[in-house]
C-alpha positions in Angstrom: 144.6 78.4 320.8 142.0 80.4 322.9 139.7 82.6 320.9 139.7 86.3 322.1 136.3 87.7 322.7 134.9 90.9 324.2 132.9 89.7 327.3 130.6 92.7 327.2 129.6 92.2 323.5 125.8 91.9 323.5 125.7 89.4 320.6 124.4 85.9 321.4 126.8 83.5 322.9 127.6 80.2 321.2 124.8 78.5 323.1 122.3 81.1 321.8 121.4 82.9 325.0 121.5 86.6 324.5 122.8 88.6 327.4 120.6 91.6 328.2 122.3 94.9 328.6 121.8 96.9 331.9 120.2 100.3 331.5 122.6 102.2 333.7 126.3 103.0 333.6 127.0 101.5 337.1 125.1 98.4 336.0 127.1 98.1 332.8 130.3 98.5 334.8 129.1 95.8 337.2 128.4 93.4 334.4 131.7 94.1 332.7 133.6 93.4 335.9 131.7 90.2 336.5 132.4 88.9 333.0 136.1 90.0 333.1 136.8 88.4 336.5 134.2 85.7 337.0 136.3 83.7 339.4 136.1 86.7 341.8 132.4 87.3 341.3 129.5 86.7 343.7 126.0 85.8 342.4 123.3 86.3 345.0 119.6 85.8 344.5 116.3 85.9 346.4 114.1 82.8 346.2 110.3 83.6 346.0 109.5 85.8 343.0 113.1 85.5 341.7 113.9 81.9 341.4 110.4 80.6 342.1 107.1 82.1 340.8 104.8 83.6 343.4 101.9 81.3 344.2 98.9 81.8 346.5 100.1 79.1 348.9 103.8 79.6 349.8 104.1 75.9 350.7 103.5 75.1 347.1 106.2 77.4 345.8 108.9 75.6 343.8 111.9 76.9 341.8 111.3 77.5 338.1 112.0 74.2 336.3 115.1 75.6 334.6 116.4 77.5 337.6 118.6 74.7 339.1 120.1 73.7 335.8 120.9 77.4 335.1 122.5 77.8 338.5 124.5 74.6 338.1 125.8 75.8 334.8 126.9 79.2 336.2 128.2 78.2 339.7 131.4 76.5 338.6 132.3 79.6 336.6 132.2 82.1 339.5 133.5 82.5 343.0 130.2 81.7 344.7 126.4 81.5 344.2 124.1 82.2 347.2 120.4 82.2 347.7 119.4 84.8 350.3 115.8 84.4 351.5 113.3 85.2 354.3 112.4 81.5 354.4 114.0 79.0 356.7 117.1 77.7 354.9 116.0 74.1 354.9 112.6 75.0 353.4 114.3 77.0 350.6 116.7 74.1 349.9 113.7 71.7 349.7 111.5 73.9 347.6 114.4 74.9 345.4 115.7 71.3 344.9 119.2 72.5 345.6 120.6 69.5 347.5 122.9 67.0 345.8 123.0 68.8 342.5 126.2 68.5 340.4 127.6 71.9 339.9 126.1 73.3 343.1 128.5 71.5 345.5 129.4 74.9 347.1 126.0 76.6 347.0 125.2 78.6 350.1 121.6 79.3 351.2 121.1 82.1 353.8 117.7 81.7 355.4 115.8 84.0 357.7 117.5 87.0 355.9 120.9 85.6 356.7 120.4 84.4 360.3 120.5 80.8 359.1 123.1 79.3 356.8 123.0 76.0 354.8 126.1 74.9 353.0 125.8 72.3 350.2 129.3 71.0 351.0 128.1 69.8 354.4 124.3 69.7 354.0 123.9 71.2 357.4 122.2 74.3 358.7 123.6 76.6 361.3 121.1 78.8 363.1 120.7 80.9 366.3 118.1 80.1 369.1 114.6 81.5 368.3 113.9 85.1 369.6 111.5 84.9 372.6 109.3 87.5 371.0 108.3 85.1 368.2 106.5 82.8 370.6 104.7 85.7 372.2 103.6 87.0 368.8 102.5 83.5 367.8 100.3 83.3 370.8 98.8 86.8 370.3 98.1 86.6 366.6 94.6 85.0 366.8 93.3 88.1 368.7 95.0 90.5 366.3 93.6 88.8 363.3 90.0 88.6 364.6 87.7 89.8 361.9 90.3 89.1 359.2 90.4 85.3 359.3 88.7 84.8 356.0 91.4 84.4 353.4 94.4 85.3 355.6 96.9 82.6 356.3 99.7 82.4 359.0 103.0 80.9 358.0 105.0 79.8 361.0 108.7 80.0 360.0 110.1 79.0 363.4 112.3 82.1 363.8 109.5 84.3 362.4 105.8 84.4 361.7 104.3 85.7 358.4 100.7 86.7 357.8 99.7 86.3 354.1 96.7 88.2 352.6 96.9 87.1 349.0 93.9 84.7 349.3 91.7 87.3 351.0 88.7 88.8 349.1 90.5 92.1 349.1 94.2 91.3 349.4 95.6 94.8 349.4 92.8 96.2 351.7 93.4 93.4 354.2 97.2 94.0 354.0 96.7 97.7 354.7 94.3 97.0 357.6 96.6 94.6 359.3 99.9 96.5 358.9 99.6 98.9 361.8 98.2 96.4 364.4 100.9 93.8 363.4 103.6 96.5 363.6 102.4 97.4 367.0 102.3 93.7 368.1 105.9 93.2 366.7 107.2 96.3 368.5 105.8 95.2 371.9 107.7 91.9 371.6 111.0 93.2 370.3 110.4 92.3 366.7 110.0 94.2 363.4 107.6 93.9 360.5 109.0 93.1 357.1 106.3 93.9 354.4 106.3 92.0 351.2 104.1 91.0 348.3 100.8 90.5 350.2 102.6 89.3 353.3 103.6 90.9 356.6 106.4 89.1 358.4 107.1 89.6 362.1 110.8 88.8 362.7 113.8 89.6 364.9 115.8 92.8 364.1 119.5 93.0 363.5 119.7 90.9 360.3 118.6 91.7 356.8 119.5 90.7 353.2 121.9 93.7 353.0 124.0 92.6 355.9 123.9 89.0 354.7 125.1 90.1 351.3 127.8 92.4 352.6 129.2 89.8 355.0 129.3 87.2 352.3 131.0 89.5 349.8 133.6 90.5 352.4 134.3 86.9 353.4 134.8 86.0 349.7 136.8 89.1 348.8 134.4 89.5 345.9 135.5 91.8 343.2 132.1 92.0 341.5 128.6 91.3 342.9 125.2 90.6 341.2 122.1 90.6 343.3 118.6 89.7 341.9 115.4 90.2 343.9 111.7 91.1 343.5 110.3 92.5 346.7 110.7 95.1 349.4 112.8 92.8 351.6 115.4 93.0 348.8 115.9 96.7 349.1 118.6 96.4 351.9 120.6 94.1 349.5 120.3 96.8 346.8 121.6 99.3 349.3 124.5 97.0 350.1 125.4 96.8 346.5 125.3 100.6 346.3 127.7 100.7 349.3 130.0 98.2 347.6 130.1 100.2 344.5 131.0 103.4 346.5 133.9 101.5 348.0 135.2 100.2 344.7 133.5 96.9 344.1 131.4 96.9 340.9 127.8 95.6 341.2 124.8 94.7 339.1 121.2 95.1 340.5 118.7 92.9 338.8 114.9 93.1 339.3 112.7 90.1 338.7 109.9 92.3 337.5 106.4 92.3 338.9 103.5 94.8 338.7 102.9 94.3 342.5 106.2 95.9 343.5 107.8 98.8 341.6 110.3 100.0 344.2 112.9 97.6 342.9 112.4 98.1 339.2 113.0 101.9 339.8 116.3 101.1 341.5 117.5 98.2 339.3 120.1 98.4 336.6 118.4 95.5 334.7 114.7 94.4 334.9 113.9 90.9 333.6 110.6 89.1 333.2 110.2 87.3 336.5 111.8 84.0 337.3 111.8 83.0 333.6 113.8 86.1 332.9 116.2 85.4 335.8 116.8 81.9 334.4 117.5 83.3 331.0 120.0 85.8 332.5 121.8 83.0 334.5 122.1 80.9 331.3 123.4 83.8 329.3 126.0 84.6 331.9 127.2 81.1 332.0 127.4 80.9 328.2 129.2 84.3 327.9 131.8 83.4 330.6 132.5 80.1 328.9 132.9 81.9 325.6 135.1 84.6 326.9 137.2 82.3 329.1 137.4 79.0 327.2 139.1 76.0 328.8 142.3 75.2 327.1 142.6 71.5 325.9 
């Protein structure tokens, strides 16, 4: 006989992972809806800074060692798990180690802020043709970066170009000095600038994490949504959750905390300690759902 449990009870689950409690009423409502109806819930997460620690060289970023097992434990319990990232989808899949993992057979990775889509079920990426402004920006960058070459690093994402300042002698000063000229360069070529944690990304307009999240939630008919992020590019996804809440779909906003960006922590319902805290949350959710909705033998 199934044991009846309160899915919002903050006590540890049988596997020992304590589920943290959101600090806001809407967040608590979102968590309660997710736990009550997990089969109708969407779990969406950023990659860098959320599932993977931030590192000086983005090419060396890898998912937290326990992130994939935690996702694989949770994914079969919910309607869908998605990673929404500014990276190319294939790069996020490779750096995350998401392909061919038992439990993640239906994982979706939305790259370039949702412009690209990788589905685990097919292993294929669907993507639009590159915006012509990206090639023009790529060619003009050396002149714009003149005098700032020491410590800056250009990441060519194919459909976008990102200028990193984390390795500069003065990362924030270099970031601030480059923001206006890069914004001007982007505007002249029909692109926008997406600021992040010591990075300025020049990319096409018309798609952001909020639209990607909203479209996915609509397509799924999601009845509860959790979104976890860490950077300014995640704010549109936060806004999308606010809109979903206003139209009757409960949501939970999670911030993978950092001292570099406070805009998200001020908006979040729940702040956790970086990727390690995100992993703990995912594990606790999987444990609590299994406890509250046990499989009958």
